C-alpha positions as CSV (number, residue, x, y, z in Angstrom):
1,X,13.3,-10.5,-19.3
2,X,15.4,-11.3,-22.4
3,X,19.1,-10.9,-22.3
4,X,19.9,-7.2,-21.8
5,X,21.4,-5.0,-24.4
6,X,24.5,-3.0,-23.7
7,X,24.1,0.5,-22.4
8,X,24.5,3.0,-25.2
9,X,25.8,5.7,-22.8
10,X,29.6,6.2,-22.6
11,X,31.1,5.2,-19.3
12,X,32.4,8.7,-18.8
13,X,28.8,10.0,-18.4
14,X,28.0,8.1,-15.2
15,X,29.7,6.2,-12.4
16,X,27.5,3.2,-13.1
17,X,26.0,1.8,-16.3
18,X,23.2,-0.7,-16.6
19,X,22.4,-3.8,-18.6
20,X,19.3,-2.3,-20.2
21,X,19.5,1.4,-21.3
22,X,17.1,3.3,-19.1
23,X,15.6,4.9,-22.2
24,X,14.3,1.4,-23.1
25,X,12.8,0.6,-19.7
26,X,9.0,1.2,-20.0
27,X,7.0,2.4,-17.0
28,X,3.2,2.6,-17.0
29,X,1.5,4.6,-14.3
30,X,-2.3,4.4,-13.9
31,X,-5.0,6.2,-11.9
32,X,-3.5,9.6,-12.0
33,X,-0.4,8.9,-9.9
34,X,1.0,12.2,-8.7
35,X,3.3,13.9,-11.2
36,X,6.1,13.8,-8.5
37,X,6.5,10.2,-9.5
38,X,7.1,11.1,-13.1
39,X,9.5,13.8,-12.1
40,X,11.5,11.5,-9.8
41,X,11.7,8.8,-12.5
42,X,12.8,11.3,-15.2
43,X,15.5,12.8,-13.0
44,X,16.9,9.3,-12.5
45,X,17.1,8.8,-16.2
46,X,13.8,6.9,-16.9
47,X,12.1,8.7,-19.7
48,X,9.8,6.0,-21.1
49,X,7.1,6.8,-18.6
50,X,3.4,6.7,-19.6
51,X,0.9,8.2,-17.1
52,X,-2.8,7.6,-17.5
53,X,-5.5,9.3,-15.5
54,X,-7.6,6.3,-14.6
55,X,-7.7,2.6,-14.1
56,X,-8.1,0.3,-17.1
57,X,-10.6,-2.5,-17.6
58,X,-8.9,-5.9,-17.3
59,X,-8.8,-6.7,-21.0
60,X,-7.3,-3.3,-21.8
61,X,-4.7,-3.7,-19.1
62,X,-3.8,-7.2,-20.4
63,X,-3.0,-5.6,-23.7
64,X,-1.3,-2.6,-22.3
65,X,1.1,-4.4,-19.9
66,X,2.9,-6.3,-22.7
67,X,6.5,-5.0,-22.8
68,X,6.1,-2.9,-19.6
69,X,8.9,-3.3,-17.1
70,X,7.4,-1.4,-14.1
71,X,3.7,-0.8,-13.4
72,X,2.4,1.9,-11.0
73,X,-1.2,1.7,-9.6
74,X,-3.4,3.0,-6.8
75,X,-6.3,1.3,-5.2
76,X,-8.7,0.7,-8.1
77,X,-6.6,-1.4,-10.4
78,X,-6.8,-5.1,-9.7
79,X,-3.6,-7.0,-10.6
80,X,-4.5,-10.7,-10.9
81,X,-2.8,-13.8,-12.4
82,X,-4.1,-13.1,-15.9
83,X,-2.6,-9.7,-16.0
84,X,0.7,-10.9,-14.6
85,X,0.9,-13.7,-17.2
86,X,0.4,-11.1,-19.9
87,X,3.1,-8.8,-18.5
88,X,6.0,-10.6,-20.2
89,X,8.7,-8.1,-19.1
90,X,7.3,-6.9,-15.8
91,X,9.7,-7.0,-12.9
92,X,8.2,-4.5,-10.4
93,X,4.8,-3.1,-9.3
94,X,4.5,0.1,-7.3
95,X,1.3,0.5,-5.3
96,X,1.1,4.3,-4.8
97,X,-1.0,3.9,-1.7
98,X,-0.9,2.1,1.7
99,X,-2.5,-1.2,0.9
100,X,-1.5,-4.0,-1.6
101,X,-4.7,-6.1,-1.4
102,X,-5.5,-5.1,-5.0
103,X,-2.5,-7.2,-6.1
104,X,-2.4,-11.0,-6.1
105,X,0.9,-11.1,-4.2
106,X,1.1,-14.9,-4.5
107,X,1.0,-14.7,-8.3
108,X,3.3,-11.7,-8.4
109,X,5.9,-13.6,-6.3
110,X,5.6,-16.7,-8.5
111,X,6.4,-14.5,-11.5
112,X,9.3,-12.9,-9.8
113,X,7.6,-9.5,-9.7
114,X,8.5,-7.3,-6.7
115,X,5.7,-5.2,-5.1
116,X,6.3,-2.0,-3.3
117,X,3.9,0.4,-1.5
118,X,3.9,3.5,0.6
119,X,2.8,2.5,4.1
120,X,3.7,5.8,5.8
121,X,3.3,8.7,3.4
122,X,-0.3,9.5,3.9
123,X,-0.7,8.6,7.6
124,X,-1.0,12.3,8.6
125,X,-3.7,13.0,6.1
126,X,-5.8,10.1,7.3
127,X,-5.3,11.0,10.9
128,X,-6.4,14.6,10.3
129,X,-9.6,13.5,8.6
130,X,-10.5,11.2,11.5
131,X,-10.0,14.0,14.0
132,X,-12.0,16.4,11.9
133,X,-14.8,13.9,11.6
134,X,-14.7,13.2,15.3
135,X,-15.3,16.9,16.1
136,X,-17.9,17.4,13.5
137,X,-19.9,14.3,14.6
138,X,-19.7,15.2,18.3
139,X,-21.1,18.6,17.5
140,X,-23.8,17.2,15.3
141,X,-22.6,19.3,12.4
142,X,-23.5,16.9,9.5
143,X,-27.1,16.7,10.6
144,X,-27.4,20.5,11.1
145,X,-25.6,21.2,7.8
146,X,-28.1,18.9,5.9
147,X,-31.1,20.6,7.6
148,X,-29.7,24.1,6.7
149,X,-29.4,23.1,3.1
150,X,-33.1,22.3,3.2
151,X,-33.9,25.6,4.8
152,X,-34.3,24.4,8.4
153,X,-32.6,26.5,11.1
154,X,-31.7,24.0,13.8
155,X,-29.9,26.2,16.4
156,X,-29.5,24.1,19.5
157,X,-26.9,22.8,21.9
158,X,-28.8,19.6,22.4
159,X,-26.6,16.5,21.6
160,X,-23.7,18.7,20.8
161,X,-20.5,17.9,22.7
162,X,-16.8,18.9,23.0
163,X,-14.1,16.4,22.1
164,X,-12.3,17.3,25.3
165,X,-12.8,14.6,28.0
166,X,-14.4,12.1,25.6
167,X,-12.9,8.6,25.1
168,X,-11.6,7.7,21.7
169,X,-11.3,4.0,21.1
170,X,-8.8,3.1,18.3
171,X,-9.0,-0.4,16.8
172,X,-5.6,-1.1,15.3
173,X,-2.7,0.8,16.8
174,X,-0.4,0.9,13.8
175,X,1.1,3.8,11.8
176,X,-2.2,5.7,11.4
177,X,-3.9,4.6,14.6
178,X,-1.0,5.7,16.8
179,X,-0.9,9.1,15.0
180,X,-4.7,9.6,15.6
181,X,-3.9,8.8,19.2
182,X,-1.4,11.6,19.5
183,X,-3.7,14.2,17.8
184,X,-6.7,13.1,19.9
185,X,-4.8,13.6,23.1
186,X,-3.8,17.1,22.1
187,X,-7.5,17.9,22.1
188,X,-7.9,16.6,25.6
189,X,-9.4,13.2,24.6
190,X,-8.8,10.0,26.6
191,X,-7.4,7.3,24.3
192,X,-7.8,3.6,24.5
193,X,-6.8,1.2,21.8
194,X,-7.1,-2.5,20.9
195,X,-4.6,-4.4,18.8
196,X,-4.0,-8.1,18.3
197,X,-0.4,-7.7,19.5
198,X,0.8,-5.7,22.5
199,X,1.9,-2.2,21.4
200,X,3.8,0.4,23.4
201,X,1.4,3.3,23.9
202,X,2.1,6.9,22.9
203,X,1.3,9.6,25.5
204,X,-1.3,8.5,28.0
205,X,-3.1,6.0,25.8
206,X,-3.8,2.6,27.2
207,X,-4.4,-0.7,25.6
208,X,-7.8,-2.4,26.1
209,X,-7.9,-6.0,27.1
210,X,-10.3,-6.9,24.3
211,X,-12.3,-5.4,21.4
212,X,-15.5,-5.7,23.4
213,X,-14.0,-3.8,26.3
214,X,-13.0,-1.0,24.0
215,X,-16.5,-0.9,22.4
216,X,-18.1,-0.7,25.8
217,X,-16.0,2.2,26.9
218,X,-15.5,4.5,23.9
219,X,-17.5,7.5,22.9
220,X,-15.9,7.4,19.5
221,X,-14.6,4.3,17.8
222,X,-12.1,4.7,14.9
223,X,-11.0,1.7,12.8
224,X,-7.4,1.3,11.6
225,X,-6.9,-2.3,10.7
226,X,-5.7,-4.0,7.5
227,X,-7.9,-6.0,5.2
228,X,-7.4,-9.7,5.9
229,X,-9.6,-12.7,6.9
230,X,-9.4,-11.8,10.6
231,X,-10.7,-8.3,10.0
232,X,-13.4,-9.2,7.4
233,X,-16.7,-8.0,8.9
234,X,-15.2,-7.7,12.3
235,X,-17.8,-5.0,13.1
236,X,-21.2,-6.6,12.8
237,X,-24.5,-6.3,14.7
238,X,-23.1,-7.9,17.8
239,X,-20.1,-5.4,18.0
240,X,-22.4,-2.4,17.2
241,X,-24.7,-3.4,20.0
242,X,-21.7,-3.5,22.3
243,X,-21.0,0.2,21.6
244,X,-22.3,2.8,24.0
245,X,-25.7,4.2,23.1
246,X,-25.0,7.5,21.4
247,X,-21.5,6.6,20.4
248,X,-19.9,7.4,17.0
249,X,-18.2,5.0,14.5
250,X,-15.5,6.0,12.0
251,X,-14.0,3.9,9.3
252,X,-11.1,5.2,7.2
253,X,-9.4,1.8,6.9
254,X,-10.9,-0.9,4.7
255,X,-14.4,-1.3,3.3
256,X,-14.8,-5.0,4.2
257,X,-14.4,-4.4,8.0
258,X,-18.0,-3.3,8.7
259,X,-21.3,-4.9,8.0
260,X,-23.0,-1.9,6.3
261,X,-26.5,-3.3,6.7
262,X,-26.0,-3.8,10.4
263,X,-24.6,-0.3,10.7
264,X,-27.7,1.1,8.9
265,X,-29.9,-0.7,11.4
266,X,-27.9,0.7,14.4
267,X,-28.3,4.2,13.0
268,X,-32.0,3.8,12.2
269,X,-32.6,2.7,15.7
270,X,-30.7,5.7,17.2
271,X,-28.3,3.3,18.9
272,X,-25.4,5.3,17.3
273,X,-25.3,9.1,17.2
274,X,-23.5,9.1,13.8
275,X,-20.8,7.7,11.7
276,X,-18.1,8.7,9.2
277,X,-17.3,6.2,6.4
278,X,-14.6,6.7,3.9
279,X,-14.3,3.1,2.5
280,X,-17.0,0.8,1.3
281,X,-17.4,-2.9,0.4
282,X,-18.2,-1.9,-3.2
283,X,-17.0,1.3,-4.6
284,X,-17.6,3.0,-8.0
285,X,-15.0,2.2,-10.6
286,X,-14.9,5.8,-11.7
287,X,-16.2,9.2,-10.8
288,X,-18.8,8.9,-13.5
289,X,-20.5,5.9,-11.8
290,X,-23.2,6.4,-9.1
291,X,-22.3,5.7,-5.5
292,X,-24.9,3.3,-4.0
293,X,-25.1,2.7,-0.3
294,X,-27.9,2.4,2.3
295,X,-26.0,5.0,4.4
296,X,-27.0,7.7,2.0
297,X,-30.4,8.1,3.8
298,X,-28.8,9.3,7.1
299,X,-28.0,13.0,7.6
300,X,-25.8,12.1,10.6
301,X,-23.4,10.1,8.5
302,X,-20.4,11.6,6.8
303,X,-19.8,9.8,3.5
304,X,-16.5,10.5,1.7
305,X,-15.3,8.8,-1.5
306,X,-12.2,7.0,-0.2
307,X,-10.2,10.2,0.2
308,X,-8.6,9.6,3.6
309,X,-5.1,9.8,2.2
310,X,-6.0,12.0,-0.8
311,X,-4.4,15.3,0.0
312,X,-1.9,17.0,-2.3
313,X,0.8,16.6,0.3
314,X,0.2,12.9,0.8
315,X,0.0,12.1,-2.9
316,X,3.2,14.0,-3.6
317,X,5.0,12.1,-0.9
318,X,3.6,8.8,-2.1
319,X,4.7,9.6,-5.6
320,X,8.3,10.3,-4.4
321,X,8.5,7.3,-2.0
322,X,7.3,4.6,-4.4
323,X,9.1,6.0,-7.4
324,X,12.4,6.0,-5.4
325,X,11.8,2.3,-4.4
326,X,11.3,1.3,-8.0
327,X,14.4,3.2,-9.0
328,X,16.6,1.5,-6.4
329,X,15.4,-1.9,-7.4
330,X,15.9,-1.2,-11.1
331,X,19.3,0.4,-10.6
332,X,20.9,-2.0,-8.2
333,X,18.5,-4.7,-7.1
334,X,17.6,-3.4,-3.6
335,X,14.4,-4.8,-2.3
336,X,14.1,-3.1,1.1
337,X,10.5,-2.6,2.1
338,X,9.1,-4.9,-0.6
339,X,5.9,-6.5,0.6
340,X,6.2,-9.9,-1.2
341,X,10.0,-10.4,-1.6
342,X,13.0,-11.1,0.5
343,X,14.5,-7.8,1.6
344,X,18.0,-7.1,0.6
345,X,19.9,-3.8,0.9
346,X,22.6,-3.6,-1.7
347,X,25.7,-1.4,-2.1
348,X,26.7,0.2,-5.4
349,X,28.5,-2.2,-7.8
350,X,30.8,0.0,-9.8
351,X,33.4,-1.9,-11.8
352,X,31.5,-5.2,-11.6
353,X,28.5,-6.9,-13.2
354,X,25.6,-7.7,-10.8
355,X,23.6,-10.9,-11.3
356,X,20.1,-11.0,-9.8
357,X,18.7,-14.5,-9.4
358,X,15.1,-15.1,-8.2
359,X,14.2,-18.7,-7.6
360,X,11.8,-21.0,-5.8
361,X,12.8,-21.6,-2.3
362,X,13.7,-25.3,-2.7
363,X,16.7,-27.2,-1.2
364,X,19.8,-27.4,-3.4
365,X,19.3,-24.2,-5.5
366,X,21.9,-22.1,-3.7
367,X,24.3,-25.0,-4.0
368,X,23.6,-25.1,-7.8
369,X,24.2,-21.4,-8.1
370,X,27.5,-21.5,-6.3
371,X,28.5,-24.5,-8.4
372,X,28.1,-22.4,-11.6
373,X,30.8,-20.0,-10.4
374,X,33.0,-22.8,-9.1
375,X,32.8,-24.8,-12.3
376,X,33.7,-21.8,-14.4
377,X,36.4,-20.4,-12.1
378,X,34.5,-17.1,-11.7
379,X,35.6,-15.0,-8.8
380,X,32.8,-13.5,-6.7
381,X,33.4,-10.1,-5.3
382,X,30.2,-9.9,-3.4
383,X,27.2,-12.2,-2.7
384,X,23.9,-11.5,-0.9
385,X,21.1,-13.8,-0.1
386,X,17.7,-13.6,1.5
387,X,14.7,-16.0,1.3
388,X,11.1,-16.1,2.4
389,X,8.6,-19.0,2.4
390,X,8.2,-18.9,-1.4
391,X,11.3,-17.5,-3.1
392,X,15.0,-17.0,-2.7
393,X,16.8,-13.9,-3.9
394,X,20.5,-14.2,-4.6
395,X,22.6,-11.2,-5.8
396,X,26.2,-11.9,-7.0
397,X,28.8,-9.3,-8.1
398,X,31.4,-10.7,-10.5
399,X,34.0,-9.5,-13.1
400,X,32.4,-8.1,-16.2
401,X,34.0,-10.6,-18.6
402,X,32.2,-13.6,-17.1
403,X,28.7,-12.2,-16.8
404,X,27.3,-13.6,-20.1
405,X,28.5,-17.1,-19.3
406,X,27.2,-16.9,-15.7
407,X,23.8,-15.4,-16.8
408,X,23.2,-18.3,-19.2
409,X,24.2,-20.9,-16.7
410,X,22.1,-19.4,-13.9
411,X,19.0,-19.3,-16.1
412,X,19.4,-23.0,-16.8
413,X,19.2,-23.9,-13.1
414,X,16.0,-25.8,-12.3
415,X,13.7,-23.7,-10.1
416,X,14.8,-20.3,-11.6
417,X,12.0,-17.8,-11.8
418,X,13.9,-14.8,-13.2
419,X,17.6,-13.9,-13.7
420,X,18.9,-10.6,-15.0
421,X,22.2,-8.7,-15.0
422,X,23.0,-5.1,-14.1
423,X,26.2,-3.3,-15.1
């Protein structure tokens, strides 16, 4: 970012002022981010907020991000290196969703762009959908519903079961998986779970020794794992064959976890009694594009368009959570809960200027930073440092009269990615 302009607001209007007038900070929100985000940003003094209802094609986004300081997206927008290179003033990305796999985190870090998300705000919404689908599939409702729409009256208790007493196997016992566990137990279900690390169970749930052991024992299997190389196609023909005959599979996690063709074969052969799939390997880019999947042929499969966390309550909470994180970073440099950046919780800096220095995590840079202040006899009233494998993040509070000199000197340090001042 270019050297900031003085704040036009008189000091009497606020306890803190900032290096760039908030009215000049541009924020672009895509994919119909909930209005709660706009309201939160406006209430914090950020009025240059543009909110668009859908994702943009790459070339349009490349043109749009020039001059934007903060970008808000959901799951459809793909932020790659090309877009980051075009975003000449971008300092932060807010993912208004759980995941961040739509962002090239490596490239974002290299450009000094902090990425935030909302890992907890829609957990209840996803958990409720999973429980609802569990009950519907155990009762055979999707199949009966489809038949009724075709005029067939299929009144029968055959292959219709209560949830009580059945075993739910949860793969991935994180924020959502553990909440599904609690809700399932309240229905009288037995809960087992598998996770790559040992997790303290909630209620009477117990941890399975292996994924295979869980698949062998569960009447319903629900997937709640992240998208990474270890989980890519973790449920294939072999794992589906290991499930009990007549079992049910639910995926409201990531589309790349299941081999869809293998699932289709397991359903066609009546090995599974049904499935509920909310996420897919390839999803339509907009609501106007046709959804294509081999699972469309099965009446006993619930297909939902990636809406696990799409409730009004969840979207409102996500809007608030991510907007507040962007505001804290913009206002005082706090990076707590950033997914790609060293996490630093910072106090207010009234009466001082705050220098934020992002640099490659190479030996000698911290020494060079401190040398700037020593050589210029600049007194430091507060200093904060955190690093990760890629970058270091140093925050220094100094007297206002020295900030221009310090900013110029810090920018000249070899290995600097980004340096800005707040006051």
